[in-house]
C-alpha positions in Angstrom: -1.5 -18.0 -14.2 -1.1 -15.7 -11.3 -3.4 -16.9 -7.9 -5.5 -14.0 -6.7 -5.2 -13.4 -3.4 -7.7 -10.6 -3.0 -11.3 -11.1 -1.5 -14.0 -10.8 -4.5 -17.6 -10.7 -4.4 -17.7 -9.7 -0.4 -19.7 -8.3 1.5 -19.5 -4.5 2.3 -18.6 -4.8 6.0 -16.2 -7.4 5.2 -14.9 -5.0 2.7 -14.6 -2.6 5.2 -12.9 -4.6 7.9 -10.6 -5.7 5.4 -9.6 -2.8 4.0 -9.4 -0.9 7.2 -7.6 -3.3 8.6 -4.4 -2.7 6.8 -5.0 0.9 6.6 -4.7 0.4 10.5 -1.2 -1.5 10.1 0.2 0.5 7.8 -0.5 3.8 10.0 -2.6 5.6 7.7 -4.9 6.4 10.7 -2.3 7.9 12.5 -3.4 11.5 12.4 -1.0 14.6 11.9 -2.0 18.1 13.6 -1.8 21.7 12.0 -2.3 25.0 13.3 -4.8 27.0 11.6 -6.2 30.9 12.0 -9.3 30.6 14.2 -11.3 32.6 11.5 -10.1 29.8 9.3 -11.4 26.9 10.8 -14.8 26.6 10.2 -15.5 22.9 9.5 -12.3 21.7 10.2 -12.0 19.1 13.2 -10.3 19.5 16.5 -7.1 17.9 16.8 -6.8 17.6 20.8 -9.1 19.5 23.6 -9.3 23.5 23.0 -9.1 25.3 25.9 -9.9 29.0 26.6 -6.9 31.4 27.1 -8.8 34.3 28.6 -11.7 34.0 30.6 -15.3 34.5 28.9 -16.1 37.6 29.8 -12.9 38.4 30.3 -14.3 41.4 33.2 -17.6 41.8 35.2 -19.6 43.5 32.4 -22.9 44.9 32.5 -25.8 42.5 30.8 -28.2 45.1 30.1 -28.3 48.9 29.3 -28.8 51.0 32.4 -27.1 52.5 35.3 -24.6 50.6 37.4 -25.3 51.1 41.0 -24.1 49.8 44.7 -26.5 47.4 45.7 -26.6 48.2 49.5 -27.5 52.0 48.4 -30.7 51.1 46.9 -32.2 48.7 49.7 -35.0 51.9 50.9 -36.6 52.0 46.9 -40.0 50.9 46.9 -42.7 51.3 44.3 -44.6 53.4 46.6 -41.5 55.5 48.0 -38.7 55.8 45.2 -35.7 56.5 45.5 -33.8 59.3 43.5 -30.4 58.8 42.8 -27.7 61.3 41.5 -24.8 60.9 39.2 -21.7 60.7 40.1 -22.2 59.2 43.3 -25.0 57.7 43.3 -25.0 55.9 39.7 -23.1 55.3 36.5 -24.7 55.0 33.2 -23.9 51.9 31.4 -24.9 49.9 28.3 -24.8 46.2 27.9 -21.4 44.7 27.8 -19.8 47.7 29.5 -17.1 47.1 32.5 -18.6 47.6 35.6 -17.2 50.5 37.5 -15.3 49.3 40.6 -17.2 50.2 43.3 -20.7 49.0 41.6 -22.2 45.8 41.8 -25.6 45.8 40.5 -27.1 47.0 37.0 -30.6 48.4 36.8 -32.5 48.2 33.3 -33.0 51.6 31.5 -36.9 50.2 31.3 -37.3 50.1 35.3 -36.0 53.8 35.4 -37.7 57.4 35.6 -34.8 60.1 34.3 -35.5 62.8 35.4 -32.9 65.1 34.3 -29.5 64.0 32.8 -28.0 63.5 36.2 -31.2 62.5 38.4 -32.9 59.0 37.7 -35.6 57.4 40.3 -35.7 53.8 40.7 -39.1 51.7 42.4 -37.1 48.9 43.2 -34.3 47.8 45.2 -31.3 46.3 43.5 -29.6 43.0 44.8 -25.4 42.2 44.3 -25.1 40.9 41.1 -28.0 42.1 39.3 -27.9 42.2 35.6 -24.2 41.8 35.9 -22.2 39.2 33.9 -19.2 38.2 36.1 -15.7 37.1 34.9 -15.8 33.8 33.3 -19.4 33.4 33.3 -19.5 31.5 29.7 -16.1 30.0 30.4 -13.4 30.3 32.6 -9.6 30.6 31.7 -8.5 27.3 31.0 -11.9 25.8 30.2 -12.3 23.2 28.1 -14.4 24.6 25.0 -14.3 21.6 22.5 -13.5 17.6 23.3 -10.9 16.5 20.8 -12.6 15.2 17.3 -15.3 17.6 17.4 -16.3 20.3 14.6 -15.6 23.3 14.5 -19.1 25.3 13.5 -19.3 28.6 13.1 -20.7 28.7 17.1 -17.2 26.9 18.1 -15.2 29.2 16.5 -16.7 32.3 17.6 -16.3 30.8 21.3 -12.6 30.2 20.4 -12.5 34.0 19.2 -14.1 35.2 22.2 -11.6 32.7 24.6 -8.7 34.7 23.0 -7.4 32.0 20.7 -6.0 33.3 17.3 -5.2 30.0 16.4 -6.4 26.0 16.7 -5.1 22.7 16.2 -7.0 20.8 13.9 -6.2 17.5 12.4 -4.7 17.7 9.0 -7.2 17.4 6.1 -6.1 14.2 4.0 -4.7 15.3 0.4 -6.9 13.1 -2.1 -6.2 13.3 -6.0 -9.1 12.1 -8.3 -7.7 10.7 -11.6 -10.6 10.6 -14.1 -10.2 7.7 -17.0 -12.1 7.0 -20.2 -10.8 7.2 -24.2 -14.8 7.8 -24.5 -15.1 11.1 -22.2 -14.4 14.7 -23.2 -14.3 18.0 -20.6 -17.8 18.9 -20.9 -17.0 22.7 -20.4 -16.0 22.5 -24.3 -17.6 21.1 -27.5 -18.1 17.3 -27.5 -16.4 15.7 -30.3 -18.6 13.0 -31.7 -18.6 9.6 -29.7 -17.3 11.5 -27.0 -19.6 11.6 -23.5 -18.8 14.3 -21.0 -16.4 13.7 -18.2 -19.1 14.5 -15.2 -17.7 12.3 -12.3 -15.1 14.8 -10.9 -17.9 17.0 -9.6 -19.6 14.6 -8.0 -15.9 13.5 -6.6 -14.9 17.3 -5.5 -18.2 18.2 -4.1 -18.2 15.1 -1.8 -14.4 15.1 -0.4 -14.5 19.0 -0.3 -18.0 18.3 2.0 -16.6 15.5 4.5 -13.2 18.1 4.7 -10.6 16.3 2.7 -9.0 18.6 0.1 -9.5 17.2 -3.5 -7.0 17.7 -6.3 -8.6 16.8 -9.6 -6.0 15.1 -12.6 -6.7 15.5 -16.0 -8.7 13.2 -17.9 -6.6 10.3 -18.7 -7.5 8.1 -22.2 -7.5 4.3 -21.8 -4.0 3.7 -21.3 -2.0 1.7 -19.0 1.2 3.5 -19.0 -0.2 6.6 -18.7 -3.2 5.7 -15.4 0.3 3.7 -13.8 2.3 7.1 -13.8 -0.7 9.3 -12.4 -1.1 6.5 -9.7 2.5 6.1 -8.5 2.7 10.1 -8.5 -0.5 10.7 -6.5 0.6 8.3 -4.3 3.6 10.2 -4.0 2.3 13.0 -3.1 -1.1 12.6 -1.6 -2.9 10.9 1.7 -5.2 9.1 -0.8 -6.0 8.5 -4.8 -9.4 7.8 -6.2 -9.7 6.0 -10.1 -12.5 6.9 -11.6 -13.3 3.5 -14.0 -11.4 0.6 -15.4 -12.5 -1.4 -12.5 -14.9 -4.1 -14.5 -12.7 -7.1 -16.4 -13.4 -5.4 -20.2 -10.3 -5.3 -22.4 -9.6 -1.8 -21.5 -9.8 -1.9 -17.4 -6.7 -1.7 -15.9 -7.2 -0.3 -12.6 -7.0 -3.7 -10.9 -4.0 -5.0 -12.7 -1.8 -1.3 -12.0 -3.1 -1.4 -8.3 -1.6 -5.1 -7.7 1.4 -4.1 -9.8 2.0 -0.8 -7.2 1.1 -2.2 -4.4 -1.9 -4.8 -2.9 -5.4 -5.0 -4.3 -7.2 -6.2 -1.1 -10.8 -6.7 -2.4 -12.0 -6.6 -5.7 -15.8 -6.6 -5.9 -18.5 -6.1 -3.2 -21.6 -7.6 -3.3 -23.9 -4.7 -3.5 -25.8 -2.9 -6.3 -24.8 -0.2 -7.7 -20.8 0.1 -7.3 -20.1 -4.1 -7.2 -16.8 -3.8 -9.5 -14.9 -1.3 -7.0 -11.2 -2.0 -6.3 -9.8 -1.4 -2.6 -6.3 -1.1 -2.5 -3.3 -0.1 -0.5 -0.1 1.3 -2.2 2.4 2.8 0.1 0.6 2.6 3.0 -2.1 5.3 1.3 -5.3 3.8 0.2 -5.9 3.1 -3.4 -9.8 3.1 -4.8 -10.5 2.2 -7.8 -14.3 3.5 -8.7 -17.2 2.3 -11.2 -17.5 4.4 -14.2 -21.3 5.0 -13.5 -22.5 8.4 -11.8 -24.8 6.4 -9.0 -22.1 3.6 -8.5 -19.3 6.5 -7.9 -22.2 8.1 -5.5 -22.9 5.1 -3.6 -18.9 4.2 -3.4 -18.0 7.6 -2.0 -20.7 7.2 0.6 -20.4 3.6 1.6 -16.7 3.2 1.4 -14.8 6.5 1.5 -17.0 8.5 3.6 -16.2 5.7 6.5 -12.4 6.1 5.9 -12.3 9.5 6.4 -14.6 8.9 9.5 -12.3 6.8 11.0 -9.4 8.8 10.1 -11.3 11.5 12.1 -12.3 9.7 14.8 -15.8 12.0 14.6 -19.5 11.4 12.3 -18.9 14.1 9.2 -22.5 13.2 7.9 -25.6 12.7 9.9 -27.6 9.5 9.2 -30.8 10.4 9.9 -33.7 7.8 9.1 -37.9 8.0 9.1 -40.2 5.3 8.3 -43.0 4.8 5.8 -44.7 2.8 3.4 -43.7 1.7 -0.2 -45.9 3.1 -2.9 -44.6 -0.1 -5.0 -43.1 -3.3 -5.1 -38.9 -3.3 -4.9 -37.1 -5.8 -6.7 -33.4 -6.8 -5.1 -31.2 -10.0 -6.3 -30.6 -12.0 -3.1 -26.9 -12.0 -1.9 -26.5 -8.3 -2.4 -26.8 -5.3 -0.8 -29.1 -2.8 -2.7 -29.4 1.0 -1.9 -32.4 2.1 -3.5 -32.9 5.7 -4.7 -36.6 6.8 -3.2 -38.6 9.9 -3.1 -40.9 10.9 -0.1 -44.0 12.2 -0.4 -45.8 13.4 2.5 -49.3 12.1 3.7 -51.6 12.2 6.7 -50.5 8.7 7.8 -46.9 9.2 7.2 -43.8 9.2 4.4 -44.9 7.4 1.1 -41.9 6.2 -0.4 -41.6 6.1 -4.2 -38.6 4.4 -5.4 -37.2 6.0 -8.3 -36.6 4.4 -11.5 -33.1 4.2 -13.1 -30.1 2.6 -13.8 -26.5 3.2 -12.4 -25.9 5.5 -15.1 -28.9 7.3 -14.5 -28.2 11.1 -12.6 -31.9 11.8 -12.6 -32.4 9.2 -9.8 -29.7 11.3 -7.9 -30.9 14.7 -8.4 -34.6 13.6 -7.6 -33.9 11.1 -4.5 -34.2 12.7 -1.4 -33.7 9.3 0.5 -32.1 5.8 0.3 -33.6 2.7 0.7 -31.1 -0.2 1.9 -32.5 -3.9 1.0 -29.9 -6.3 2.7 -28.1 -8.9 1.0 -30.8 -11.8 2.9 -33.9 -10.2 1.2 -35.1 -10.0 -3.0 -36.8 -6.8 -2.1 -40.0 -5.6 -0.1 -43.8 -5.5 -1.4 -45.7 -2.6 -2.0 -47.9 -1.2 1.5 -44.1 -2.4 3.0 -43.0 -0.7 6.4 -39.6 0.5 5.4 -36.9 2.4 7.1 -35.2 5.5 4.4 -32.2 6.9 5.2 -32.5 10.7 4.2 -30.4 12.4 1.7 -28.6 15.7 2.9 -29.7 18.1 0.5 
């Protein structure tokens, strides 16, 4: 009998630490960078500080529609003694964003002008140097840091990069993730279901969340419960991807092969975490790459993605990929939990005059309805067996 050397029924925090330590030793978190065209960089994460290739604005420009003037030439203008200017000697017509003519140092906006004809205008107040003018580099000087390393390229950041003359930006290379769905009882949901088969839908969860978290997902065709076929898919996946996720086959049933295959190809670090749903998860390393055996129920899949895969990708990027806003409210009914296990309870928040009322949602780990209807997660620590009705609790809001 082979002695098991991996952690079993460990805590979530211990599983994170053990798995991440092994991946750190393997160098998996050592990022590589790539250059991408700036207009396509939305949502990517900067690999190094990004600096302006040119000043913004790159020339002195008008900040208003109006006329450009020499401020010194307008010093006698008063509300009770208007000053008449004639072009081209006295002023130049400009629109917002136009380069300021060399002889001018101020702009008077059109709302403060009285045009007597196309060439003559009255002004009622003296202008001062720099009035309604954007100097060179007002927004960013040439060479200024636009973004630090490990910063998301939001639409605003991409716009700033384009304004600063950057045709390409250096971003962290997105890890390639292979998702391998398994199960002889499953079938393609886009085709008529054969008798006794169930639709395979978890790949939609994998694809959506991996893409949201800046990984590049590839979906392997559905594999029946065939040990040789699953092992071949995992081995090929590790050779061509940075992260492999196998859905189902993580328990101890007669057709649950995931744990033994990972152990055969590499090393199982954790099998079983004291949490619900998702406790039969398998965390391994094969050829220095993370391999995850994900339980087959959809809620368990969702929990593993959010509690293990998301932190893995955030450590890789050095940036929090998803916000974790919380709110406090009172429980509408009692919550039960198993002592010694961290429980992830899907909840629905109801606004009231006295603050949110927290409704725990019914539904087992197989119930997609509890994910669709939830807008928050209540986390019950291992040391508690639940919360009484009316308890004030903190809930993590879900991204809708």
